[in-house]
N, C-alpha and C positions, 0 to 999 in steps of 0.2 A: 769414022772407020767402023766397019762392021765387026761383030764379035768373032767370026772365024778368022778374019785377017789378024785381029789382035792376038788370037790364040796361036797363029802361025808365027808371028813375029816375035813372041815372048822368048822363045829360045835364042833368037838372034841377040836380043838384049842381054840375055844371060851370058851368052858367049862373049859379047863385046865388053860388058861392064865388069863382070866378076871372073871371068875365065874359069867357070866352075864346070867340073866334069859332070857327066850324067849321073854318076853315083851320088855326088854331092847334092845334085838337085833332088834326087829322090829322098835323101836324108833330110833335106830342108823341108820338103813337102811333108815328110813323115813327122817331123817335129811340129810343124804347124798343125798338122792334123791332131797330133797328140795334145797340143795346147788347147785346140778347139774342143776336143773331147773332154779334156780335163775341166775346161771352163764350163762346158755344158753339165758335166757331173757335179761341179761345184754349185752351179745354179740349182740343179735338181736337189742336191743335198740341203742347200739353204732353204729351198721351198719346203722340203720335208721337215727340217728343223722348225721352221716357222709353224708348219701345221702341227707338229708335235707340241711346240710351246703353247699354241692356241688350245690344243686338246688338253694339255696339262693345266692351263689356266682354268679352262672349263671344269676340269676334274677337281681342281683345288676349290673352285667356287662351289661346286656341288658338294664337295666334302665339308666345306665350311657351313653350307646350308644344312647339310645332313647333321653336322654336329650341333647346330643351333636347334634343329628339330628334335634331336635326341635329348638335348638339355630341356627343351620345352616338354617333351614327353616325360622325361624323368621328373621335372617339376610338377607336371600334371599328375603323374603317378604318385608322387609324394603327397600332393594335395588330396588325391583320391584316397590314398592310404590314411592320411590324417582324417579325412572326412569319414572314411569307413570306420576308423578307430573311434571317432567321436560318436558316430551313430551306434557303434557296438556298445559303447558305454551307456548311451541313452537307452538303447534297447535292453541292456541288462537292468538298468534302473527301472524301466517300465515293466519288464517281465518279473522282476523280483519283488516289487512292492505292490500290495493290493490297496494300501491306503493312498488315496489320491493326493492328499495334502503333502504327505511325506515324499511321494514320487515327484511332484512338481518342485518341491524345495530342492531335491537332489538334482533334478534336471537343470534348474537355474544355475547351480554351481558348475555343472559340467559345461553348460553353454558359455559361461564366462571363460573357462579354460580353453576350450577348443576354438573360440572365435577371437581370442586375444583381446577381449574387452574388459571393462572394469565393473560392470553392473548388469544385472538381468532381472526382469520381472515377468510374471505371467498373470494376465487378466483373463477371467472367464465370464461369459454372459450370465446374467441372473435369470431366474425362472420366467420373468416377464419379457426378457430379451430387449430391454430398453436401457440397460446399464451394464458396464464392465466392472467387475469386482476384483480387486487385487487378491489373488489366491496364493501367490508364492513370490519370494524375493531371495536372492542369493545371500544377502546379509541382513537377516531379520534382527540380529542382535543390535545392529546400528540404528534400527528404526523399529523398536518393539511395539507390538500392538497395532500395527498398520494393516496386517493381513486380515482380510474380511471386512475392513472398515472403509478403506479408500475405494471410492466409486467414481466412475466417469460415465457420463451420458454417451450413448452411441453418437459419434460425430464430434465429440468434445475431446480436445487434445490430439496429439499425433496418434495415439493408440485408438482413440475413438474414430478418427478419420480413417485409419486403416480398416477398422471393423466395418465402417459404413461403405467404403469403396471396395473392399475385398481384395486389396492389393498392397504389396510391400511399399514402404517409404523409408528413405534414408536422408539424413541431414549430416553433412560432413563437419560443419563448424558453426558456432554460435546458434546452437539448437534453440536456445531460449528466445532468439529473435524471429524464429519461424512463426508465420501467421497461425499455424495449427497448434503451436505449443501452448500447454496449460500447466502452470506451475503447481506442483504438489509439494508444499514445504516439508512434509514429513519424510519425503524420499530424497531431500537435498538436491533437487533437480537443477538448481541454479549453478552447481559446480561442474556440470557435464557439458561438454562442447558438442559431441556428436551423438547421434541416435539412429538406430536401425530398428524398425518395427515391422513384424511379419504376422499376417493373420493365421489363426488356427482354423482350418476349414475341414469339415467332415461332411460328406454327402452334399457338397455344394452349399453348405450352410456354415456361416461363421459362428464358431462357438467360443472364440477368445482371441487373444493377441499375446505375442511374446516380444519383449523389447530387450535390446542390448545397448549399452552406452559406454562412452569413453570420456575421460576427463580432459583429454587433449584432442585437438582437431584430428580427424581421421577420415580418409577416403575409403569407404567400404568396397572391397573387391567383389567381383562376381562370385568368386569362390565363397566368400563369407556370406553373401546373400543366399547363395544356393545351399550352403551348409545350414544356415538358420532356417531356411525353408524346409529342408529335410528334417531338422529337429522338430519344427512346428508340425510337420506331417505326422511324425511319430507320436508327438504329444496328443495331437487331435485324435489319432487312432486309439491311443491308450485311454483317453478320456471317454471316447465313445464306448470302448469295451468295458470300461469301469461303469459307465452309466447303464449299459445293457446288463452287466452283472448285477448291479444294484437293483435294476428294475426286476430282474428275475428273483433276486433275493427278497425284494419288497413284495413281489407277487406271492412268493412262497409264504412269507410272513403273514400276508393278508389272508391267504387261504387257511393258514393255521389259526389265525384269529377268528375267522368265520366258523371254523370247525369247533374251536373252543367255546364260542358263544352258543353254537348250535347244541353242544353237549349239555348246556345248562337247561335246555328245554325239558330234558328227561331226568335232570338231576334233582336232588332233594335240598338244594341250596336255598337259603332264605333270600327274599327279594333284595334286601340291602347288599348282600354278597354278590348277587348277580349284577346289580347296577354298578357296584364298585369294580367288578371284573371287567365290565364293558368299557368303562371310561379309561381304566388303566391299560387295557389291551389296545385300545384305539390310540391312545397317546403314544405308547411305546412303538406300535407298528408304523404309525405315520409320522413319528417324530414331532408331535404337536406340543406347544408350550403348555396349553391347558385344554383339557377335554371335560365337558360338563354335560350331564344328562338331566333334563328338566321334564317333569311329568305334568300333565294337565290337571288342574283342580277345577272340575266342571262347575261346582257350586259357586266359586268365586270368579270363574272365567280368567284364571291366572295360570302362569307357568311357574312351578316351584322347583328349586334346585333339590334334587334327590341324591346326586352323587357327583363327585369331582375329585380329581387327583391333585388339585391345587391345595397348597398349604396356607394360602393367604386368607387370613380371617376377614379382611376387608372385602375380598372377592366373594367368599362363601356367604357373607352376611348381607350382600346387596339385596335390595327389595325384589319382591316377585315382579314378574313381567306380565302385563295384561296381554291377552291374546289379540294380536293385531299390532301391538306396539313393538318397538325395537326390531332387531333383525330376527331374533328367535320367534317373536310373535308373528312377524310377517310370514315366516316359513310355515307356521301352523295355519295361518289364515289362508294362504295361497296354496297350501298342500304341495310344496315343491322345495327343493334345496335352494337356499339363497346364499350367495357368496359376496364378500366385501373385501376390497383390496387393502383397506386401512380403516379399522373401526375408530381410530382416534380422530379421523376427519369425516367419517360417514355421518351425514345429517340425521339419519334415522336411529343411530345407536344411542342408547340411553345412559351409558356409563363411560364416557370418554376419559374422565379423570382417572377412574380405576384402570382403564386400559393403558393409559400413559404410565401410571405408577407400576403396573405389572409388566410393562414392555410387551403389550399385545399389539399385533398388527393385523394380519389378514384373518378372515373368519369364514367358516362354512357352517350354516345351520341346516341340519338334515332332519326332516320330520320322521317320527317313528309311527309307522302305519301298519295296522293289522285289520283284516276283513273290512277294508274301506274306512276304518275309523282311525283318526290320528290321536295317539295317546300321549305324545310328548315330542321332544326335540333333542337332538344330539348336537351340541355346540363345540366346534373345533377351532382353536386359535393357534396361529404361528407367531413367532417372535421376530419375523422379518417379512418383507413383502413377498407374497407367494400367489401365483396364479394356479388355482385348482384345476387340474386337468380333467378331461372326461373320464379317464380311467380312475382317478381318485374319487370323483363324485360318484361313479358307478359303484366303487367299493364301499364308500360310506353309505350309499343308499341301500346296498345289500346288507351291510352290517346293521343299519337302522331297522330294516325289516326283520332280520333275525333277532335283534334286540327286542323289538316290539312283541314278537311271538314269545320269546323267553319271558318277558315281563308279564304278559297276559297269562301265560302258563303258570308262572309263579303265583300270580294273584289267585288264579283258580285253585291252585294247590292249597294256598293259605285258606281260602274261603271253604274249600272242601274239608280241610282239617278242622276249621271252625265249626262247620256244620256237624262233623262227626263228634266233635267235643261238646256241641251245644246241648245234647241230651244229658250228658254227664253234668255239665255246668248248671243247666236248668234244674236238674234233680237236686244238686247241692244247694242251689239258691232257694228252691222251694223248702228244703229242709231247714235252711237258715231262716226263712220267713216263718216257718212253723215254730222254730225255737224262739224267735223274737216275740211271736204272738203268745206263746206259753209264758214267757217272762212278763209280758205286758199284763197278763191275767193276774199275776201275783202283785202287781204294782198299780192296780186300778185306783184304790183308795177312794177319795171323794170326787174324782174326776167324772165328767160326763161321758156318756158313750161316744158322743161326737168327738170329744178331745182325744179319747183313746184311739178311735178309728182313724182320726186325722194323722196322729203320730205314726200309727202302723202303716197307713197308706203312704206317707212320705218316705218311710224306710223302704217300702216295696218299690216306690218310684225311683229312689236313688239307685237301687239295684237294676231297675229297668233301663235307667239312663246309660249305664255301662253297656248293656246289651244293644241298645239302640246305636251307640257310637261304634261298637264292635262290628255291627252289621254294615255300617257305612264306610269304615276306614279301609284303606288299602292293605294295611298290615295287621298283624295280631298284637297291636299295641294301641293304647288309648291316650288321648290328650287330656291331661289333668285340667287344663283351663276350660275345655269344653264340658267336662264333668261339672266343674264349679258353676259354669254359666247355666247349665241345665238345672242344677239343684237350686240356685238362687231364683231362677224363673219360676220353678214350681213352688218355692217357699213364698214368694211374693203373692202368687195367685191364691194360695190356700191358707196362709197363716197371718198375713198382715191385714189388720183391720183398716177400713177406708179412712178413719180419722187419724191414722198414724202416718208419719212421713219419715220413712227410714231409707236412707241411701245405701245401696249395696254395690260394691265394686271389687275388681280383681286387679292385682298388680303382679309384675314379675314375668319371667319368660315362660313360654309354654314348655311343659315337661311331658314326656311320653313314658308310659308305664305298661308293663304286661297286664293282660286282662285280669289275672288273679289279684294282683296288687291293686288294680284300679277299682275292683269291686269293694274291697275292704276300705280303700280310701274314700270312695263315694259314701259308704255307710257312716264313716267317721265324720266326714264333712257335713253330712246331713244332720247328724246328732248335734254337732257343735253349733251349727247355725240355728237349729231349732232351740237349743239351750239358750243361745244368746237372745233370741226373740222372746222366749218364755220368761227368763229370769232378768234379762237386761232391759227389756222394753215392755214391762208390765204396766200396772196402773201408775200414772204420773210421769211416765217416760214415753212421750209420743213422738219425739224427734231425735234424730241421731244418725249414726252410720255404722255399717259393718264392713270392714275391710279385710279381704282375703289376700295374703301375700305369698307368692310362690318363690322359692329359691332352690338352686341346684348346685351341687359341687361334684367333683369327679366321683365321690364315694357316697354321697348322702343327698336325700331329698328332704326339704323342710317346708312345712306349711303352717302359717300362722293366721289366726282369725282374731281380730281386735274389734271390740264393740264399745261405743261411747254411751251405752245405757247405764243402768244402775250398777255401781261398782260392786265388785266381789267382796264378800265379807272378809275382814282382816284375818280372822281365825279359820278361814276355809281350808279344808284338807280333803283332797280328792279321795284319799283312802278311807275316809270316814263317811262319805256321802252315800245316800241310799237312792240316788237318781239312777233310774234304769238306763237312760241315755248315756250317762257318763260311764256306767259300768260296761255298757256295750263298747264304748270308745276305748276304754282301758284294755278290755279283752282283745279287741281287734288289733290295737296298736302293738301290744306285747306279743300276742300269739301269732297272728297272721303276718304282720309286717316286721316282726322282730325289732320294733323301734321303741320310742319313748313318747309319752304324752304328758303334758303339764298344763295346768290352768291356774293363772295367778293374776294379781293386780300389778299393773305396770303403768306408772305415771298417771294414776287415776282412771285407767281404762282396764277392762278385763281382757286378758290376752291368753288365748289357747294356742299351744304350740305342739306340733307333731313332727318328729324327725325319725327317719328310718333309712336303712342302707338300700342302695340300688340292687 
């Protein structure tokens, strides 16, 4: 049946089945319509509720995520605050302390606190950049004496590996089982489980390493790694600033030293004072263990120590060095600065035993050159391995040149003073010769003219020997041993007959005297030796010896002459003698030298003794 027909017949069914009026039908339709509308509204509301619930779930999820992010931000903020506080403390330590060692020691303590670890150490590269040297630890009291002594080769141990690779390394547990681990018993490393090591890098160059450790296993967080890297960056910057400051300070000190040495060129200081000033200023400026200045002895072809700030008697008394031998001799021969990393092992160094005893290590030998002539060498020693930089060698070379000029100027000043004084001295000596000749005239007696002239000639030669030495020496002082050698040589040539065999020798240390004292001593020694030959080795005494002994104390000089010839008479009294020579000796000893002279018999030998104050 079609839809129109069905629609037409529906009222019939209503009429027949329910007997409903038209109004009832409209009410029923209205109710159905309302139910349908209500149902549709309910469905619509349900959909809206579901959409709202979905939106609410999304909002709740977003809120949860937002809260998590907020907590993460707060945590990161707290970490950043803690990191900033830690860096602030490190920054305060770095900025407040100029002393590098104290600053590093304080930073290790701060690093332990802010990283929550148990131990911290800082290693710095040595001068040769092949070793890491422990420079600070947070608990030095637990391991005294380790700072500055513990060394690791670059690449050795975890710290050495970090320095070699230029990157951080962390071991969370059983650090001692790591293949890179190296046990350092002094630091009790066996009891630590974890370790974090970060390089100190400045200008893309590793200058050291900082380590932190824990006694229990510990996974190092990115925050801890970043924090230690930030601390390492600050330390590296502080170290570089400290080095630059020290470099400027050292440069200023070097310029001051050069200026001080230069001033000696026009000063009236004695040569010994100039040499001592040079070695002392060099050692202080460059922080050297020992600085020594050696001058060339051209006659012997040797280098002689003239000044050093070392207090070691063994070092100062070491033998002279031949030019060309050892490190100093090589510097003279090659006319260039020679450096050695360790003199204790250097094959060319002559005194390794002394170096080991005095704890000497690296050395620089700088020639002293003026007007193309090398006059000496400046030897500089350190007490630890040290690579001399071009800047240091340049300074030492400049200092050496200034020192050479100052030394030459001082020598010229001394010689100029000697020349100025020479006329006065020669005049005095000629007057002395005239007086001796006048005395000789009164004591001629039965002697021949030849004997009288020979004695007078020897006295004049004794005075001349002093002038000869004075003209050759670097200083206004004379060697007593050289005077004695000169007098003995002249005596052998002029007074000892060919048939006599008399041995003459000198014992004792060399003694240096001022020229005025040396002249009087030369005359006394000449008279005593002549007296020994004349009275001790006369007729019947053709063999024997004459021994001259030199002795020196802080306050006194002593000279003795012992001869094995004819013994002195038992009743001899020097005050009763009429010998011109002994009267001259007595007068010079008491008058010029303010000393004492005696002549006596000692164990069957004639012994003359002269003692006078310095």
